[in-house]
N, C-alpha and C positions, 0 to 999 in steps of 0.2 A: 504494500500500500504506500502511495506517495506521502511525502512529508509535507503536511499543510500547516505546520506550526510556524508562526511568525513571532519575532521578538517585539517588544513594545514599540521601538522606533520603526521597524519594518511595518508594523500594523498602522501606525500613523501615516507613513508614506503611502501604503496601499489605500487607506481611506481617502487621502488626497486625490489619488487617481480616480477611484470609484466616484467621488463627489463631482469631479470636474471633467471627466472624460466625455467625449474624446478631446484630447489636447495635444498640442505639438510638444516635442521634447524640449524646445526652448521655453515654452510656457511652463512646463513642469520644472525646469531648472529655476525659473524666477519664483515660482510658487514655493519650492523647497527652500530657496534662499530666504524668503519671507517667513514661512511657517516653521521651518526646522533649523534655520541658520546654517544650511549646508552650502558647500561649494559645488560647482558644476561637476567636478570629478566624483564627488560622493554620490550625487544624484544618479549619474550614469552607472556607477558601480552597483548601487542597490537595484536600479532598474534592470540592469543586465541579469543580476542574480535572480530576480523575481520573474523575469522573462524566461530564463533557463529552466525555472521550476514550473513553467506553464501557467502562471497566474495572469501575466500581462504580455502584451506584444508591443514592439516598437517597429512599425513598418513604414519606411520612407519618412521617418521623423514624426509619425503620428502614433501616439500612445493610447492604447485601448486595453480593456480587460479581455482575457480569454475566459476567465471564470467571473461571473457576477459576484458581488459581495455575498449574496444569499447562497449561491452555489459553494463558494469558498467556505463559508461558515458551516454549511451542512457537511462538507467533507472533513473539515477540521473537527467537528463534533463527533462524527463517526469514528475518526481516528482516535480521539480521546476515549470513547467508550470501548473501542477495540483494545487499546493499550492498557487501560486501567481496569476494565471490568470484563475482560475476555470476550468482548462483543455482546455482553448481555445488557440490553436496554432496561429490563426489569430490575437488574441489580443496580444499575446507575440510578434509576428513579427511587428505589428503596433507600440508597445511600443519601441521595439528595433530600428526600423527605425526612430522614432521621435528623438531618442538620437543623431543621426548623419546620414548623407546621406549615403545610400548604394552605393558602387561603381558599375560601369557597370559590372565588373567581378563577384561581389557578386550577383547581380540581375540575371546574366546569369546562375550561379550555382544553384540558387533557382529555376529558370525556368526549368532547366534540371532535378532537383530532382522531381519537380511536374510532369513533363512529364513522368518520369520514373515510378512514383507511379500510375499515371493515366493509364498507359499501363499494370498495374498489376505486374510490376517488383519491385525489391528492389534495393536501391542504394548500 
């Protein structure tokens, strides 16, 4: 399974792209200078790393995502459950629920998601 974990700074960088895409690599450099206080070389180094991992692409100077933020988070979550709970979603939910009581609203949302998937639909 691919590694979809990002560090704190990589996550901030990725969020900038997802928020502003499509954008030119020059626009990204300016945005990173303003928001992250990065030099041009740092921006290109991190961009290349995340492009190599299949999260973003830089084609002809235009930066776009390969994976939407939602797709990325879904894959990241699945990886976490796989690594930490041997792929058992019920074990994850049990551990999560033990840490604090779920609200009625959270329980209702979980029930709706389960009902939706049981009906063959996606959330």
